[in-house]
N, C-alpha and C positions, 0 to 999 in steps of 0.2 A: 504494500500500500504506500503510495507516494504522498507527499505533502498536499498535492492538489486533490488526490482522492480523499484524504482525511478532511480537507476543507469542505469538499462537496458532501461528505457524510455528515459533518456537523451542521452544515447549512440545511440539509434535508431534515434534520431533527427539529429545526425551528421554522421551516417553511414547508408546510404540508401542501398537498394539492388543493385543499379547501381553506387554506390560510394558516396562520401561526397555530402551533399545537400547544395545548396545555401540558406542561411537563408533569410527569408521573409523581415526582417527589413533592410538588407543591401541595396537592390535596392530601398526600400521605402524611406530611408533617402537620397539617391542620388538625389531624386527629388528636394531636397532643393538646390542642386548645379545648377540644370537646371533652377529652378525658379529664382534663383539669377542671372543667366546669362541672362534670359529673362528680368528681371528688369533692367539690364545694357544696354538694347537696347537704352534707352534714354540718356545714358552716352555719353559724347563727345568722339569721337574715339581716340583723343590724350591721353586720360586717360586709355585706354585699354592696357593690358599687353600681349606681344607676348608669353612669356613662359607660362602664365596662360592659354591662349586660345589654345595654342598648346597642353598643357596637357589635357585640357577638351576634345578637339577634338580627340586626340589619345586614351584617355580612352574610349570615346564613341565608336570609331570604333573597337578597340580591343575587348571590352567586348560585343559589339553587336554580333560580330562573335562568341565569346565563348558561348553566351547564346543560339545560335541556334545549337551548336554542342553537348552540354551536354544533358544527359538523366536523368530525363524528361526535356523537354524544359521549360525555365523560361521566360515567355512572359513579366512579369513585368520588369525583368532585361533587356530584349531586348528593350522594349519601352523606358525606362528611358535612356539607353545608346544611342539609336538612337536619342532621343531628345538632349542629351548632344552633340553628334557629330554635329547635325544640328545647334544648337545654337553656338557652337564653330566655325564652318565653317563660319557662318554668321558674327560673331564678328571679325574673322580674315579677312574676306573680307572687312569689314568696315575699319579696321585698315590699311590694305594694300592700299586700295583706298585712304585713307586720307594721308598716308605717302608717297606714290609713285606718285599719280596722282594729288593731290591738291597743291603740291609745285610749279608747273609751273603756276598755276592759281594765287597763292599768289604773286609770283614774278611779273607777268603781272599786277596785280592789284596795286602793289606799284609803278610801272612806270607810 
């Protein structure tokens, strides 16, 4: 394999017939974010961050849609982003429930 052949090989990795390819490792490493978010299910809701969970949810929703529009479809990208959206929505619901609905219970308990 010559230098020219190697260059053509690398170029073909980034320039598919249908446009740029989504690299395999990008969605694979995103599983780390989803797994970390799942590990945070045991974390107290007061320690959760609205900006972080909104970012995880938005990223999951946007890229889930994108992964079904591109050709060829990238099911690894779709699955990881669907998981990100799901865990983000769950964490946001925990945080909202804690911040908005448990305050009344805390005040009643103090009285």
